[in-house]
KEROTI-923738 format. One record per atom (N, C-alpha, C): atom name; x, y, z negated. Coordinates in nm, 3 decimals. Example, Ala and Ser with C-alpha at 12.3 -4.5 7.8 and 13.67 -1.06 7.14 Angstrom:
2
- N / 1.319 / -0.569 / -0.780
- CA / 1.230 / -0.450 / -0.780
- C / 1.320 / -0.330 / -0.780
- N / 1.285 / -0.225 / -0.708
- CA / 1.367 / -0.106 / -0.714
- C / 1.290 / 0.003 / -0.787
//
This chain:
122
- N / 0.195 / 1.717 / -0.896
- CA / 0.104 / 1.661 / -0.790
- C / 0.058 / 1.524 / -0.828
- N / -0.066 / 1.494 / -0.805
- CA / -0.107 / 1.361 / -0.845
- C / -0.069 / 1.259 / -0.730
- N / -0.068 / 1.135 / -0.741
- CA / -0.048 / 1.036 / -0.647
- C / -0.138 / 1.051 / -0.524
- N / -0.268 / 1.084 / -0.550
- CA / -0.352 / 1.092 / -0.443
- C / -0.324 / 1.220 / -0.360
- N / -0.290 / 1.327 / -0.423
- CA / -0.240 / 1.453 / -0.349
- C / -0.124 / 1.412 / -0.257
- N / -0.030 / 1.339 / -0.313
- CA / 0.102 / 1.318 / -0.258
- C / 0.070 / 1.217 / -0.133
- N / -0.041 / 1.116 / -0.152
- CA / -0.062 / 1.031 / -0.029
- C / -0.132 / 1.107 / 0.075
- N / -0.219 / 1.200 / 0.041
- CA / -0.293 / 1.280 / 0.128
- C / -0.190 / 1.374 / 0.202
- N / -0.088 / 1.431 / 0.146
- CA / 0.003 / 1.504 / 0.212
- C / 0.078 / 1.424 / 0.313
- N / 0.114 / 1.300 / 0.271
- CA / 0.223 / 1.210 / 0.357
- C / 0.100 / 1.179 / 0.491
- N / -0.017 / 1.143 / 0.463
- CA / -0.118 / 1.113 / 0.574
- C / -0.123 / 1.226 / 0.672
- N / -0.122 / 1.355 / 0.609
- CA / -0.145 / 1.466 / 0.681
- C / -0.017 / 1.480 / 0.787
- N / 0.087 / 1.465 / 0.728
- CA / 0.225 / 1.481 / 0.817
- C / 0.225 / 1.365 / 0.925
- N / 0.179 / 1.241 / 0.887
- CA / 0.187 / 1.127 / 0.970
- C / 0.085 / 1.147 / 1.083
- N / -0.039 / 1.203 / 1.065
- CA / -0.136 / 1.234 / 1.165
- C / -0.084 / 1.332 / 1.243
- N / 0.015 / 1.415 / 1.214
- CA / 0.076 / 1.506 / 1.312
- C / 0.184 / 1.445 / 1.398
- N / 0.193 / 1.311 / 1.396
- CA / 0.291 / 1.236 / 1.480
- C / 0.412 / 1.199 / 1.428
- N / 0.431 / 1.204 / 1.284
- CA / 0.547 / 1.170 / 1.226
- C / 0.519 / 1.059 / 1.129
- N / 0.612 / 0.952 / 1.144
- CA / 0.611 / 0.851 / 1.024
- C / 0.682 / 0.924 / 0.898
- N / 0.620 / 0.885 / 0.795
- CA / 0.673 / 0.952 / 0.667
- C / 0.695 / 0.840 / 0.567
- N / 0.799 / 0.872 / 0.477
- CA / 0.831 / 0.780 / 0.352
- C / 0.878 / 0.870 / 0.249
- N / 0.836 / 0.827 / 0.132
- CA / 0.868 / 0.893 / 0.013
- C / 0.857 / 0.818 / -0.109
- N / 0.923 / 0.826 / -0.212
- CA / 0.899 / 0.783 / -0.360
- C / 0.784 / 0.894 / -0.416
- N / 0.683 / 0.821 / -0.456
- CA / 0.577 / 0.901 / -0.523
- C / 0.584 / 0.875 / -0.673
- N / 0.581 / 0.974 / -0.755
- CA / 0.568 / 0.944 / -0.888
- C / 0.464 / 1.014 / -0.968
- N / 0.423 / 0.955 / -1.074
- CA / 0.325 / 1.018 / -1.151
- C / 0.339 / 0.947 / -1.298
- N / 0.391 / 1.017 / -1.395
- CA / 0.400 / 0.954 / -1.514
- C / 0.506 / 0.828 / -1.511
- N / 0.449 / 0.712 / -1.560
- CA / 0.555 / 0.589 / -1.568
- C / 0.541 / 0.516 / -1.448
- N / 0.471 / 0.559 / -1.346
- CA / 0.462 / 0.491 / -1.219
- C / 0.538 / 0.545 / -1.100
- N / 0.615 / 0.476 / -1.033
- CA / 0.702 / 0.514 / -0.924
- C / 0.675 / 0.423 / -0.808
- N / 0.642 / 0.473 / -0.692
- CA / 0.600 / 0.387 / -0.565
- C / 0.669 / 0.441 / -0.438
- N / 0.726 / 0.359 / -0.360
- CA / 0.780 / 0.393 / -0.236
- C / 0.684 / 0.367 / -0.154
- N / 0.647 / 0.471 / -0.073
- CA / 0.519 / 0.468 / 0.018
- C / 0.574 / 0.505 / 0.156
- N / 0.529 / 0.435 / 0.263
- CA / 0.541 / 0.474 / 0.400
- C / 0.405 / 0.500 / 0.475
- N / 0.399 / 0.597 / 0.540
- CA / 0.266 / 0.608 / 0.632
- C / 0.325 / 0.611 / 0.771
- N / 0.289 / 0.498 / 0.834
- CA / 0.348 / 0.465 / 0.969
- C / 0.242 / 0.389 / 1.032
- N / 0.306 / 0.309 / 1.139
- CA / 0.211 / 0.216 / 1.219
- C / 0.284 / 0.083 / 1.222
- N / 0.205 / -0.032 / 1.227
- CA / 0.264 / -0.141 / 1.250
- C / 0.180 / -0.251 / 1.343
- N / 0.252 / -0.356 / 1.376
- CA / 0.177 / -0.448 / 1.453
- C / 0.110 / -0.542 / 1.373
- N / -0.028 / -0.540 / 1.361
- CA / -0.097 / -0.649 / 1.283
- C / -0.208 / -0.671 / 1.354
- N / -0.244 / -0.807 / 1.351
- CA / -0.358 / -0.871 / 1.425
- C / -0.371 / -0.850 / 1.563
- N / -0.279 / -0.823 / 1.631
- CA / -0.254 / -0.834 / 1.774
- C / -0.249 / -0.691 / 1.823
- N / -0.238 / -0.595 / 1.732
- CA / -0.216 / -0.449 / 1.805
- C / -0.173 / -0.367 / 1.692
- N / -0.134 / -0.239 / 1.742
- CA / -0.057 / -0.141 / 1.661
- C / -0.176 / -0.057 / 1.580
- N / -0.147 / -0.068 / 1.443
- CA / -0.247 / 0.000 / 1.374
- C / -0.177 / 0.092 / 1.266
- N / -0.248 / 0.208 / 1.230
- CA / -0.195 / 0.300 / 1.131
- C / -0.209 / 0.227 / 0.993
- N / -0.095 / 0.237 / 0.903
- CA / -0.090 / 0.181 / 0.781
- C / -0.036 / 0.285 / 0.661
- N / -0.082 / 0.245 / 0.546
- CA / -0.010 / 0.282 / 0.435
- C / 0.065 / 0.167 / 0.372
- N / 0.202 / 0.181 / 0.367
- CA / 0.284 / 0.074 / 0.332
- C / 0.319 / 0.106 / 0.170
- N / 0.310 / -0.003 / 0.097
- CA / 0.349 / -0.003 / -0.033
- C / 0.476 / -0.097 / -0.036
- N / 0.591 / -0.032 / -0.043
- CA / 0.725 / -0.093 / -0.028
- C / 0.777 / -0.131 / -0.153
- N / 0.760 / -0.056 / -0.251
- CA / 0.816 / -0.083 / -0.400
- C / 0.727 / -0.006 / -0.491
- N / 0.715 / -0.096 / -0.616
- CA / 0.638 / -0.035 / -0.723
- C / 0.734 / -0.056 / -0.853
- N / 0.755 / 0.054 / -0.908
- CA / 0.821 / 0.053 / -1.046
- C / 0.740 / 0.103 / -1.149
- N / 0.713 / 0.040 / -1.263
- CA / 0.637 / 0.068 / -1.365
- C / 0.727 / 0.085 / -1.486
- N / 0.750 / 0.185 / -1.563
- CA / 0.825 / 0.180 / -1.690
- C / 0.787 / 0.083 / -1.787
- N / 0.892 / 0.012 / -1.828
- CA / 0.882 / -0.111 / -1.930
- C / 0.771 / -0.094 / -2.019
- N / 0.759 / 0.013 / -2.098
- CA / 0.666 / 0.038 / -2.205
- C / 0.515 / 0.038 / -2.150
- N / 0.503 / 0.066 / -2.029
- CA / 0.377 / 0.073 / -1.958
- C / 0.320 / -0.050 / -1.884
- N / 0.402 / -0.155 / -1.868
- CA / 0.358 / -0.278 / -1.803
- C / 0.253 / -0.337 / -1.866
- N / 0.164 / -0.398 / -1.786
- CA / 0.059 / -0.476 / -1.842
- C / -0.049 / -0.395 / -1.879
- N / -0.069 / -0.264 / -1.854
- CA / -0.173 / -0.187 / -1.888
- C / -0.261 / -0.117 / -1.777
- N / -0.255 / -0.212 / -1.667
- CA / -0.334 / -0.175 / -1.558
- C / -0.284 / -0.076 / -1.466
- N / -0.162 / -0.043 / -1.483
- CA / -0.103 / 0.083 / -1.385
- C / -0.108 / 0.035 / -1.240
- N / -0.063 / -0.082 / -1.208
- CA / -0.078 / -0.137 / -1.070
- C / -0.207 / -0.151 / -1.010
- N / -0.307 / -0.190 / -1.104
- CA / -0.445 / -0.211 / -1.038
- C / -0.488 / -0.083 / -1.018
- N / -0.482 / 0.023 / -1.113
- CA / -0.527 / 0.156 / -1.085
- C / -0.465 / 0.204 / -0.951
- N / -0.344 / 0.192 / -0.938
- CA / -0.273 / 0.232 / -0.802
- C / -0.327 / 0.181 / -0.687
- N / -0.357 / 0.051 / -0.677
- CA / -0.423 / -0.004 / -0.571
- C / -0.552 / 0.033 / -0.535
- N / -0.631 / 0.059 / -0.656
- CA / -0.760 / 0.097 / -0.629
- C / -0.763 / 0.243 / -0.558
- N / -0.676 / 0.322 / -0.603
- CA / -0.636 / 0.454 / -0.541
- C / -0.593 / 0.457 / -0.404
- N / -0.488 / 0.394 / -0.377
- CA / -0.440 / 0.369 / -0.231
- C / -0.530 / 0.313 / -0.158
- N / -0.617 / 0.208 / -0.185
- CA / -0.721 / 0.162 / -0.109
- C / -0.835 / 0.247 / -0.063
- N / -0.879 / 0.330 / -0.169
- CA / -0.974 / 0.444 / -0.144
- C / -0.928 / 0.542 / -0.034
- N / -0.790 / 0.570 / -0.083
- CA / -0.744 / 0.681 / 0.031
- C / -0.734 / 0.629 / 0.178
- N / -0.682 / 0.491 / 0.179
- CA / -0.666 / 0.428 / 0.302
- C / -0.798 / 0.417 / 0.365
- N / -0.908 / 0.371 / 0.310
- CA / -1.037 / 0.364 / 0.349
- C / -1.090 / 0.499 / 0.417
- N / -1.058 / 0.600 / 0.348
- CA / -1.121 / 0.738 / 0.393
- C / -1.029 / 0.767 / 0.517
- N / -0.892 / 0.733 / 0.522
- CA / -0.809 / 0.769 / 0.643
- C / -0.818 / 0.670 / 0.740
- N / -0.896 / 0.549 / 0.740
- CA / -0.897 / 0.442 / 0.835
- C / -0.762 / 0.387 / 0.860
- N / -0.695 / 0.369 / 0.746
- CA / -0.559 / 0.302 / 0.759
- C / -0.569 / 0.154 / 0.700
- N / -0.489 / 0.082 / 0.727
- CA / -0.462 / -0.053 / 0.663
- C / -0.355 / -0.038 / 0.555
- N / -0.387 / -0.105 / 0.425
- CA / -0.280 / -0.100 / 0.337
- C / -0.186 / -0.234 / 0.364
- N / -0.075 / -0.203 / 0.373
- CA / 0.046 / -0.299 / 0.395
- C / 0.125 / -0.312 / 0.278
- N / 0.139 / -0.434 / 0.224
- CA / 0.217 / -0.449 / 0.103
- C / 0.342 / -0.542 / 0.144
- N / 0.459 / -0.479 / 0.148
- CA / 0.580 / -0.541 / 0.197
- C / 0.655 / -0.631 / 0.101
- N / 0.699 / -0.745 / 0.150
- CA / 0.807 / -0.826 / 0.081
- C / 0.750 / -0.862 / -0.071
- N / 0.655 / -0.934 / -0.103
- CA / 0.611 / -0.959 / -0.227
- C / 0.701 / -1.081 / -0.283
- N / 0.771 / -1.051 / -0.386
- CA / 0.853 / -1.148 / -0.465
- C / 0.794 / -1.228 / -0.565
- N / 0.686 / -1.171 / -0.641
- CA / 0.615 / -1.207 / -0.750
- C / 0.505 / -1.299 / -0.709
- N / 0.506 / -1.432 / -0.729
- CA / 0.394 / -1.509 / -0.709
- C / 0.262 / -1.477 / -0.772
- N / 0.258 / -1.427 / -0.872
- CA / 0.153 / -1.378 / -0.957
- C / 0.091 / -1.268 / -0.876
- N / 0.175 / -1.172 / -0.836
- CA / 0.130 / -1.038 / -0.777
- C / 0.063 / -1.092 / -0.641
- N / 0.144 / -1.180 / -0.555
- CA / 0.082 / -1.231 / -0.436
- C / -0.055 / -1.291 / -0.468
- N / -0.081 / -1.376 / -0.553
- CA / -0.220 / -1.433 / -0.586
- C / -0.312 / -1.314 / -0.619
- N / -0.269 / -1.218 / -0.692
- CA / -0.374 / -1.114 / -0.721
- C / -0.400 / -1.027 / -0.597
- N / -0.298 / -1.006 / -0.509
- CA / -0.342 / -0.935 / -0.390
- C / -0.441 / -1.037 / -0.311
- N / -0.424 / -1.158 / -0.304
- CA / -0.521 / -1.245 / -0.217
- C / -0.656 / -1.231 / -0.294
- N / -0.672 / -1.232 / -0.422
- CA / -0.794 / -1.212 / -0.480
- C / -0.882 / -1.087 / -0.444
- N / -0.791 / -0.979 / -0.427
- CA / -0.854 / -0.846 / -0.396
- C / -0.889 / -0.834 / -0.248
- N / -0.855 / -0.959 / -0.169
- CA / -0.908 / -0.954 / -0.023
- C / -0.793 / -0.913 / 0.077
- N / -0.647 / -0.927 / 0.029
- CA / -0.556 / -0.917 / 0.113
- C / -0.516 / -1.039 / 0.190
- N / -0.472 / -1.019 / 0.300
- CA / -0.432 / -1.131 / 0.409
- C / -0.292 / -1.147 / 0.409
- N / -0.237 / -1.270 / 0.384
- CA / -0.090 / -1.291 / 0.404
- C / -0.052 / -1.291 / 0.549
- N / 0.051 / -1.228 / 0.571
- CA / 0.103 / -1.217 / 0.733
- C / 0.188 / -1.353 / 0.737
- N / 0.183 / -1.426 / 0.850
- CA / 0.264 / -1.529 / 0.881
- C / 0.424 / -1.498 / 0.887
- N / 0.486 / -1.595 / 0.852
- CA / 0.644 / -1.565 / 0.856
- C / 0.713 / -1.622 / 0.746
- N / 0.844 / -1.617 / 0.767
- CA / 0.931 / -1.677 / 0.687
- C / 0.977 / -1.578 / 0.584
- N / 1.051 / -1.628 / 0.463
- CA / 1.080 / -1.524 / 0.370
- C / 0.976 / -1.495 / 0.259
- N / 1.004 / -1.377 / 0.202
- CA / 0.906 / -1.326 / 0.106
- C / 0.787 / -1.270 / 0.192
- N / 0.659 / -1.316 / 0.132
- CA / 0.551 / -1.265 / 0.219
- C / 0.520 / -1.119 / 0.207
- N / 0.451 / -1.089 / 0.305
- CA / 0.365 / -0.937 / 0.311
- C / 0.219 / -0.967 / 0.331
- N / 0.139 / -0.869 / 0.298
- CA / 0.013 / -0.882 / 0.274
- C / -0.046 / -0.756 / 0.338
- N / -0.162 / -0.767 / 0.390
- CA / -0.249 / -0.622 / 0.448
- C / -0.398 / -0.650 / 0.408
- N / -0.455 / -0.533 / 0.397
- CA / -0.593 / -0.516 / 0.382
- C / -0.653 / -0.409 / 0.467
- N / -0.743 / -0.450 / 0.539
- CA / -0.824 / -0.342 / 0.653
- C / -0.889 / -0.257 / 0.562
- N / -0.919 / -0.140 / 0.626
- CA / -1.009 / -0.044 / 0.561
- C / -1.152 / -0.102 / 0.548
- N / -1.235 / -0.067 / 0.456
- CA / -1.361 / -0.110 / 0.427
- C / -1.438 / -0.109 / 0.563
- N / -1.501 / -0.216 / 0.585
- CA / -1.578 / -0.227 / 0.719
- C / -1.501 / -0.277 / 0.826
- N / -1.374 / -0.289 / 0.817
- CA / -1.276 / -0.357 / 0.908
- C / -1.304 / -0.497 / 0.935
- N / -1.271 / -0.558 / 1.044
- CA / -1.259 / -0.696 / 1.051
- C / -1.120 / -0.750 / 1.020
- N / -1.125 / -0.877 / 0.998
- CA / -0.992 / -0.949 / 0.994
- C / -0.930 / -0.965 / 0.866
//
């Protein structure tokens, strides 16, 4: 099953009233995803959380993460969900997220970021 199909399956379950979490894998890419709700921007909003990304060593630097985020963002836009990226430890990755239009959430420790669905404010 493709990453997109797995994401859509999680969203379908979450839309039935359940928060979902699962490792999703496709080839060299392994991603821990949650489909849930979070308090962002003054209210509770539906989210797709990217909690952990693992790319096999031999496949790093080949655009796997970029392709993943393009897919997650496209699915989130269709589902009107915010993409939430939790606890970013890598400064280069944090800068990349901000260049893609992600907003850093205030707080101490490792930063988290979010991106509203296309057309959303904030």
